LONUGU-687697 format. One record per residue: x, y, z of N, C-alpha, C in turn; residue in three letters. Coordinates in pm, whole numbers. Layout:
     n_px     n_py     n_pz    ca_px    ca_py    ca_pz     c_px     c_py     c_pz     r
        X        Y        Z        X        Y        Z        X        Y        Z   ALA
...
This chain:
     n_px     n_py     n_pz    ca_px    ca_py    ca_pz     c_px     c_py     c_pz     r
     9497     7112    16782     9293     7028    16761     9388     6875    16780   MET
     9243     6817    16798     9244     6655    16868     9158     6618    16756   LYS
     9161     6488    16724     9057     6407    16652     9075     6261    16709   LEU
     8965     6229    16767     8910     6088    16859     8846     6018    16808   ILE
     8807     5864    16824     8693     5816    16788     8652     5758    16948   PRO
     8549     5825    16955     8456     5779    17080     8378     5675    17072   ILE
     8410     5567    17129     8283     5407    17079     8214     5439    17152   PRO
     8107     5346    17076     7976     5319    17116     7923     5243    17062   ALA
     7810     5162    17148     7724     5045    17091     7798     4987    17124   PHE
     7812     4831    16971     7943     4737    16962     8028     4746    16850   ALA
     8026     4859    16771     8125     4886    16684     8113     5046    16669   ASP
     8036     5118    16668     8007     5255    16639     8146     5354    16677   ASN
     8192     5440    16611     8317     5587    16618     8218     5649    16606   TYR
     8190     5760    16705     8169     5907    16725     8297     5977    16730   LEU
     8315     6030    16619     8449     6103    16604     8401     6215    16636   TRP
     8526     6281    16713     8528     6460    16825     8684     6478    16746   MET
     8652     6636    16720     8709     6716    16718     8764     6832    16813   LEU
     8859     6812    16868     8860     6939    17001     8981     6990    17009   HIS
     8973     7110    17032     9071     7184    17067     9151     7259    17209   ASP
     9104     7152    17321     9141     7183    17425     9033     7217    17520   GLY
     8905     7314    17441     8778     7429    17500     8681     7359    17437   LYS
     8687     7375    17284     8562     7371    17212     8575     7213    17119   ARG
     8454     7175    17056     8435     7067    17018     8364     7095    16949   ALA
     8349     6964    16870     8262     6916    16720     8243     6777    16765   LEU
     8117     6737    16730     8136     6568    16752     8030     6498    16574   VAL
     8063     6393    16572     8018     6357    16394     7924     6209    16399   VAL
     7814     6201    16387     7691     6106    16386     7708     6054    16575   ASP
     7646     6144    16630     7645     6077    16783     7503     5995    16812   PRO
     7555     5915    16760     7405     5798    16801     7366     5762    16984   GLY
     7472     5795    17043     7459     5769    17183     7532     5928    17209   ASP
     7402     5984    17308     7472     6093    17393     7579     6061    17508   ALA
     7562     5976    17582     7617     5930    17678     7753     5921    17646   ALA
     7875     5872    17584     7981     5875    17554     8037     6002    17521   PRO
     7950     6065    17458     7987     6221    17436     8018     6311    17535   VAL
     7868     6281    17626     7853     6394    17741     7972     6340    17820   MET
     8008     6240    17824     8179     6173    17962     8319     6254    17903   ARG
     8303     6234    17778     8463     6287    17731     8422     6447    17741   VAL
     8335     6526    17676     8279     6688    17734     8315     6729    17914   LEU
     8246     6621    17979     8278     6657    18103     8423     6585    18178   LYS
     8471     6496    18100     8632     6473    18128     8705     6571    18127   ASP
     8696     6638    18002     8812     6712    17913     8753     6874    17967   GLN
     8629     6896    18014     8591     7006    18076     8561     7093    17887   ALA
     8498     7023    17777     8485     7097    17630     8326     7105    17632   LEU
     8317     7224    17557     8210     7304    17572     8206     7223    17400   GLN
     8063     7140    17357     8006     7139    17260     7990     7212    17185   LEU
     7999     7222    17070     7976     7346    16970     7899     7359    16829   GLU
     7921     7196    16786     7877     7189    16632     7862     7007    16663   SER
     7722     6990    16574     7702     6834    16542     7704     6779    16427   ILE
     7774     6739    16371     7770     6703    16200     7693     6528    16209   LEU
     7583     6583    16118     7513     6442    16089     7537     6399    15962   VAL
     7562     6249    15928     7562     6218    15756     7429     6157    15723   THR
     7385     6110    15813     7229     6040    15763     7154     5985    15888   HIS
     7006     5923    15847     6909     5958    15895     6911     5819    16040   HIS
     7024     5714    16028     7004     5609    16093     7016     5620    16251   HIS
     6938     5531    16317     6901     5582    16440     7069     5602    16542   ALA
     7142     5468    16490     7285     5453    16568     7407     5607    16566   ASP
     7363     5670    16450     7379     5844    16378     7351     5953    16443   HIS
     7169     5954    16498     7127     6032    16535     7073     5982    16656   ILE
     7060     5885    16731     7014     5901    16866     7037     5988    16954   GLY
     7137     6046    16974     7169     6148    17078     7138     6310    17044   GLY
     7100     6289    16944     7151     6426    16913     7032     6514    16934   VAL
     6938     6447    17048     6830     6599    17067     6919     6600    17215   ASP
     6958     6513    17305     7003     6561    17452     7083     6579    17433   ALA
     7213     6584    17336     7370     6683    17315     7313     6843    17290   LEU
     7220     6818    17156     7146     6970    17131     7085     7040    17257   ARG
     7018     7001    17367     6940     7071    17500     7038     7062    17578   ASP
     7120     6958    17577     7253     6984    17697     7343     7089    17679   ALA
     7362     7117    17598     7481     7202    17535     7477     7303    17425   THR
     7318     7310    17352     7291     7461    17279     7375     7434    17174   GLY
     7446     7310    17147     7511     7272    17033     7433     7306    16864   ALA
     7498     7358    16777     7421     7385    16657     7399     7270    16552   ARG
     7339     7202    16484     7317     7071    16428     7314     7081    16310   VAL
     7390     7014    16224     7378     7029    16056     7385     6869    15990   TYR
     7269     6836    15919     7262     6708    15876     7211     6744    15740   GLY
     7175     6630    15650     7154     6607    15537     7003     6689    15538   PRO
     6963     6736    15385     6812     6847    15344     6730     6699    15312   ALA
     6805     6585    15262     6682     6497    15234     6636     6432    15317   GLY
     6663     6407    15408     6651     6293    15543     6606     6354    15693   GLU
     6555     6311    15726     6456     6344    15837     6575     6342    15967   ARG
     6659     6419    16014     6761     6472    16098     6672     6538    16204   ILE
     6674     6523    16363     6597     6553    16481     6626     6723    16439   PRO
     6497     6801    16425     6481     6913    16422     6539     7015    16557   ALA
     6574     7146    16569     6625     7216    16437     6734     7160    16418   PRO
     6730     7185    16300     6906     7176    16237     6868     7230    16117   TYR
     7012     7215    16074     7047     7332    15923     7086     7239    15853   GLU
     6984     7246    15745     6991     7095    15581     7041     7157    15540   PRO
     7173     7020    15461     7261     7077    15372     7281     6970    15256   LEU
     7327     7035    15140     7303     6943    15010     7476     6975    14977   SER
     7516     6942    14854     7621     6945    14752     7619     7075    14773   GLU
     7740     7127    14767     7781     7261    14710     7768     7364    14842   GLY
     7686     7308    14955     7709     7375    15114     7853     7374    15148   ASP
     7829     7437    15227     7972     7470    15350     7970     7432    15481   ALA
     8023     7395    15560     7982     7413    15710     8153     7476    15727   VAL
     8116     7591    15835     8244     7689    15911     8228     7599    16020   HIS
     8327     7532    16128     8296     7490    16271     8456     7485    16286   ALA
     8486     7527    16424     8586     7489    16492     8687     7582    16432   MET
     8644     7703    16310     8784     7746    16257     8815     7672    16104   GLY
     8752     7553    16076     8758     7462    15980     8671     7490    15887   LEU
     8673     7444    15763     8576     7491    15684     8556     7340    15569   ASP
     8389     7286    15603     8401     7102    15560     8312     7190    15431   PHE
     8383     7127    15346     8256     7094    15201     8180     6985    15217   GLN
     8043     6995    15187     7934     6877    15211     7946     6829    15059   VAL
     7942     6728    15045     7958     6577    14936     7810     6467    14920   ILE
     7709     6521    14840     7611     6432    14821     7672     6324    14777   ASP
     7668     6142    14905     7671     6051    14927     7597     5932    14898   VAL
     7445     5946    14802     7327     5865    14783     7388     5723    14776   PRO
     7308     5664    14840     7348     5489    14813     7333     5380    14951   GLY
     7388     5407    15052     7344     5339    15198     7187     5414    15230   HIS
     7188     5553    15199     7045     5605    15236     7060     5696    15124   THR
     6915     5720    15078     6891     5840    14985     6953     5979    14972   ALA
     6976     6063    15126     7002     6138    15068     7158     6169    15205   GLY
     7240     6080    15175     7311     6055    15271     7438     6183    15212   HIS
     7512     6265    15327     7598     6323    15296     7780     6278    15352   ILE
     7853     6325    15301     7986     6342    15374     8041     6498    15392   ALA
     8122     6491    15470     8201     6645    15532     8327     6604    15480   TYR
     8397     6705    15415     8510     6706    15334     8630     6821    15378   TYR
     8688     6837    15471     8839     6996    15520     8930     6946    15427   CYS
     8971     6988    15315     9056     7010    15251     9160     7071    15302   ALA
     9193     7156    15399     9306     7200    15478     9308     7253    15577   ALA
     9283     7126    15657     9252     7173    15812     9326     7226    15941   PRO
     9346     7335    16007     9486     7302    16072     9545     7187    16158   THR
     9697     7177    16143     9746     7069    16246     9677     6995    16290   PRO
     9599     6895    16278     9537     6803    16417     9617     6681    16455   VAL
     9622     6672    16580     9677     6535    16666     9558     6454    16651   THR
     9617     6299    16571     9516     6155    16639     9627     6040    16651   SER
     9579     5963    16686     9642     5828    16738     9623     5776    16568   PHE
     9720     5740    16495     9683     5675    16353     9661     5545    16377   SER
     9591     5454    16285     9625     5315    16313     9740     5300    16298   ALA
     9816     5325    16156     9982     5264    16136    10069     5295    16310   SER
    10003     5396    16389    10110     5412    16493    10014     5461    16636   SER
     9986     5337    16603     9824     5421    16770     9892     5398    16906   PRO
    10043     5411    16888    10054     5444    17066    10145     5608    17069   ASP
    10159     5670    16924    10250     5772    16919    10129     5867    16818   GLU
    10092     5996    16907    10018     6064    16852    10054     6125    16757   PRO
    10027     6165    16646    10057     6221    16484     9954     6357    16468   GLU
    10072     6481    16448    10033     6586    16386    10063     6548    16233   MET
     9910     6657    16201     9888     6604    16036     9816     6745    16024   SER
     9832     6803    15872     9724     6854    15819     9675     6836    15665   ASP
     9717     6685    15680     9694     6637    15542     9434     6640    15589   LYS
     9411     6630    15443     9268     6669    15454     9177     6596    15537   PRO
     9075     6585    15563     8966     6502    15655     8797     6504    15615   LEU
     8786     6380    15601     8661     6342    15533     8594     6264    15668   LEU
     8467     6320    15697     8412     6216    15757     8272     6158    15687   PHE
     8256     6070    15674     8161     5978    15569     8093     5858    15617   CYS
     8018     5850    15725     7957     5835    15732     7909     5679    15698   GLY
     7873     5596    15646     7828     5460    15674     7853     5460    15466   ASP
     7890     5494    15400     7958     5548    15251     8073     5439    15238   THR
     8182     5481    15301     8258     5410    15308     8374     5351    15421   LEU
     8377     5269    15418     8453     5201    15540     8584     5134    15483   PHE
     8681     5109    15556     8812     5060    15551     8762     4909    15481   SER
     8796     4910    15373     8820     4768    15282     8658     4745    15265   ALA
     8554     4838    15271     8461     4798    15217     8343     4902    15215   GLY
     8264     4919    15235     8122     5062    15161     7955     4985    15204   CYS
     7894     5088    15282     7768     5017    15361     7664     4999    15225   GLY
     7574     4877    15300     7466     4858    15269     7398     4963    15161   ARG
     7377     4877    15085     7238     4986    14994     7087     4978    15043   LEU
     7089     5026    15122     6904     5006    15216     6843     5106    15098   PHE
     6871     5216    15075     6777     5300    14996     6814     5329    14853   GLU
     6939     5320    14803     7015     5319    14701     7031     5269    14612   GLY
     7047     5268    14493     7113     5206    14387     7266     5189    14354   THR
     7313     5064    14336     7448     5047    14275     7502     5144    14216   PRO
     7397     5183    14121     7501     5320    14015     7462     5442    14108   ALA
     7391     5476    14227     7466     5574    14287     7524     5555    14365   GLN
     7533     5451    14500     7645     5453    14558     7790     5422    14463   MET
     7825     5344    14340     7957     5343    14283     7949     5529    14249   LEU
     7879     5584    14216     7896     5680    14172     7972     5779    14302   ALA
     7901     5776    14414     7906     5821    14532     8070     5782    14572   SER
     8113     5670    14611     8181     5630    14593     8337     5657    14483   LEU
     8338     5673    14377     8426     5781    14282     8435     5904    14322   ASP
     8319     5976    14395     8367     6120    14409     8443     6113    14525   LYS
     8440     5982    14646     8479     5979    14767     8643     5959    14733   LEU
     8679     5836    14584     8796     5803    14565     8906     5940    14488   ALA
     8817     6025    14455     8888     6122    14377     8933     6187    14441   ALA
     8923     6188    14567     8996     6315    14669     9140     6275    14693   LEU
     9184     6362    14713     9322     6352    14757     9419     6263    14826   PRO
     9470     6167    14779     9562     6012    14834     9540     6038    14960   ALA
     9634     6124    15019     9625     6154    15191     9492     6195    15304   GLN
     9415     6219    15227     9309     6229    15267     9265     6127    15402   THR
     9262     6189    15516     9219     6080    15614     9103     6019    15627   ARG
     8989     5909    15638     8878     5868    15604     8820     5823    15762   VAL
     8752     5889    15794     8656     5877    15943     8546     5811    15908   CYS
     8566     5671    15934     8457     5577    15884     8419     5561    16053   CYS
     8283     5530    16028     8186     5535    16163     8160     5389    16224   THR
     8239     5316    16150     8202     5159    16253     8342     5081    16202   HIS
     8384     4988    16278     8483     4907    16270     8464     4735    16259   GLU
     8439     4798    16095     8410     4706    16074     8570     4631    15979   TYR
     8680     4705    16016     8792     4643    15885     8807     4493    15925   THR
     8826     4422    15984     8870     4289    15981     8766     4203    15888   LEU
     8641     4259    15966     8516     4132    15828     8511     4212    15724   SER
     8561     4318    15688     8586     4309    15517     8689     4296    15437   ASN
     8813     4339    15534     8917     4247    15480     8913     4106    15464   LEU
     8805     4024    15567     8825     3853    15524     8716     3901    15359   ARG
     8610     3933    15341     8592     3961    15224     8663     4012    15101   PHE
     8746     4116    15152     8847     4161    15044     8931     4033    14992   ALA
     8980     3967    15062     9086     3841    15053     9000     3759    15008   LEU
     8866     3719    14942     8807     3652    14880     8782     3671    14788   ALA
     8794     3829    14737     8815     3907    14624     8938     3861    14541   VAL
     9014     3934    14617     9199     3906    14566     9268     3856    14631   GLU
     9263     3740    14651     9367     3674    14752     9514     3693    14737   PRO
     9538     3705    14601     9682     3778    14568     9722     3910    14616   HIS
     9619     4012    14654     9723     4172    14665     9783     4163    14771   ASN
     9860     4171    14746     9966     4190    14854     9978     4305    14949   ALA
     9960     4405    14902     9890     4546    14960     9762     4486    15078   ASP
     9684     4416    15037     9572     4390    15094     9612     4257    15199   LEU
     9716     4144    15218     9764     4050    15259     9826     4135    15360   ILE
     9905     4266    15371     9950     4310    15468     9907     4403    15546   ALA
     9809     4473    15474     9717     4552    15559     9602     4451    15668   TYR
     9568     4385    15583     9537     4272    15719     9554     4221    15833   ASN
     9738     4177    15824     9778     4156    15918     9823     4266    16030   ALA
     9858     4410    15955     9856     4513    16080     9737     4544    16152   GLN
     9627     4520    16091     9461     4532    16094     9457     4406    16230   CYS
     9450     4319    16204     9483     4200    16292     9546     4240    16433   VAL
     9689     4276    16423     9759     4301    16560     9610     4409    16573   LYS
     9622     4503    16553     9592     4640    16631     9472     4597    16692   LEU
     9366     4546    16607     9219     4491    16721     9276     4367    16847   ARG
     9395     4303    16842     9460     4267    16931     9473     4297    17048   GLU
     9508     4439    17013     9539     4510    17128     9464     4628    17134   ARG
     9353     4604    17094     9220     4687    17099     9214     4801    17019   ASP
     9292     4821    16989     9301     4976    16880     9218     4994    16779   GLN
     9163     5064    16766     9104     5140    16633     9215     5098    16498   PRO
     9114     5050    16392     9154     5021    16246     9158     5183    16151   THR
     9136     5270    16234     9084     5402    16167     9173     5490    16244   LEU
     9180     5618    16180     9149     5659    15990     9215     5591    15943   PRO
     9168     5552    15830     9227     5514    15692     9283     5591    15613   THR
     9301     5606    15475     9346     5696    15407     9270     5675    15227   SER
     9251     5747    15174     9187     5687    15053     9319     5660    14965   ILE
     9431     5695    14952     9549     5587    14859     9569     5487    14978   ALA
     9531     5413    15051     9493     5324    15109     9400     5214    15052   ARG
     9317     5299    15072     9171     5226    15049     9174     5198    14876   GLU
     9255     5276    14798     9227     5239    14657     9318     5113    14679   LEU
     9391     5106    14711     9519     4980    14712     9409     4811    14780   LEU
     9345     4850    14889     9258     4701    14936     9159     4711    14909   VAL
     9047     4848    14882     8887     4789    14929     8806     4734    14773   ASN
     8772     4648    14739     8724     4589    14661     8654     4698    14631   PRO
     8526     4806    14686     8445     4851    14650     8487     4982    14565   PHE
     8642     4971    14566     8688     5106    14462     8764     5063    14399   LEU
     8760     4916    14362     8850     4866    14294     8798     4778    14169   ARG
     8680     4836    14162     8518     4699    14080     8601     4722    13927   THR
     8694     4844    13923     8765     4834    13770     8862     4720    13733   ARG
     8933     4705    13849     9046     4640    13845     8988     4497    13750   GLN
     9103     4428    13661     9095     4313    13609     9095     4205    13728   ALA
     9105     4215    13859     9115     4051    13951     9013     4142    13980   THR
     8947     4219    14027     8791     4239    14093     8709     4173    13996   VAL
     8708     4264    13898     8578     4214    13746     8613     4101    13737   LYS
     8694     3984    13738     8722     3844    13716     8598     3781    13835   THR
     8692     3803    13946     8574     3774    14091     8454     3776    14035   ALA
     8425     3885    14013     8267     3903    14008     8226     3837    13906   ALA
     8249     3823    13802     8192     3709    13702     8207     3595    13775   MET
     8313     3555    13857     8238     3389    13886     8163     3400    13983   HIS
     8084     3505    14025     7983     3529    14156     7876     3543    14019   PHE
     7873     3641    13970     7759     3666    13880     7795     3680    13700   ASP
     7781     3543    13644     7825     3558    13481     7782     3715    13398   ALA
     7662     3735    13481     7605     3869    13434     7714     3995    13420   ALA
     7802     3962    13523     7855     4105    13558     8004     4158    13413   ALA
     7932     4241    13367     8036     4287    13279     8067     4438    13282   HIS
     7961     4525    13288     8051     4680    13277     8000     4711    13424   ASP
     8082     4852    13451     8133     4903    13562     8053     4901    13700   ASP
     7884     4929    13637     7755     4883    13719     7707     4790    13797   ILE
     7730     4654    13674     7711     4534    13746     7832     4450    13813   SER
     7969     4495    13770     8055     4464    13812     8029     4503    13979   VAL
     7940     4666    14007     7964     4683    14148     7888     4596    14190   PHE
     7784     4572    14168     7612     4536    14203     7689     4395    14228   ALA
     7754     4358    14190     7773     4188    14205     7880     4174    14339   ALA
     8019     4251    14327     8045     4239    14466     7973     4332    14591   ILE
     7888     4385    14537     7791     4400    14688     7712     4300    14689   ARG
     7673     4266    14623     7590     4104    14673     7627     3995    14673   GLN
     7760     3951    14698     7830     3879    14712     7882     3929    14862   TRP
     7924     4050    14912     7952     4084    15032     7859     4052    15122   LYS
     7699     4107    15083     7554     4054    15144     7567     3925    15216   ASN
     7585     3821    15088     7587     3688    15134     7704     3580    15232   GLN
     7801     3666    15206     7940     3640    15224     7911     3563    15364   PHE
     7976     3472    15423     7989     3440    15558     8166     3462    15622   LYS
C-alpha cells in the first residue's frame, strides 16, 4: 500500500492510497490530477472519502464517480454531490482492506468529519522527515480535512471556538504516532504565526528550520504526526502557560480554555 499527496490548485493535497491496482482518494477538489495518476499508474479508483463541503474538496467528485464508478462517502450533515453514503461519528468505512473510523469534528464547517484508521496494513510513504527515502510504516492514519493543519487549524467559517477546541481535543487524544494527512500546504505560514506565539519554543524553532529546507526543495511538509503537533501547534497547546500568556497579551479577556483558544484563532486571522 502506498500513500501519496497529489498536488492541486495552489496548495491543496489530494491524498491517495493505492496498492498498485486499486485506489482511494480523499477530498478530490479537482478530478484532473487524480485522473492523471490513475492513468499513469493503471489504477482503478474504488473509493472517495470527503471530509466537508467546500468546493476545493468536492469539485472533482462527480467527474471521478462518473469516470470510475467509485463509491463516495461524506458527512451526513453537509451537501455532498449525490449519490453518496452519509456518515457521522460512530460510523465506519471499509475501503482498500482498511477500516476507517468516522469522527465528527465541527468548527471549520458545521458537519466536518475526519477518517481515522487505527491499524492499517503497512503503508509506504515519503515522510516529511526523510522525503527522499520511502518509509514503510503501520502507524495509524488520519485524514482530517481542514480541521487540523501542521502548526495550525482551519478557520471557523461555520462553527464556534468551543466546537473547534472540542474537535481538536478529539484529534489530539489519538495515538501520538498517528500520521496526520492535512489537506493544505500551509505549514510555513502557520509556523510564522506559531513562532510569534511561542518564540522560545525549541521544538518549534527546529521544526521551522526543517520545513523551510523541505519547501526550498519543493517537498511536502506532510504528513505530520500527533506527537509533533502537540509540541509545535499553538491550537493544540492553548492550555500551555506560554500560549495562555500570549493569548492574554492579544486579548486581556482571555482566561478560560475556550476564550484562550478564541483569542489565538482571532490573532491568527489578523496575523500578517
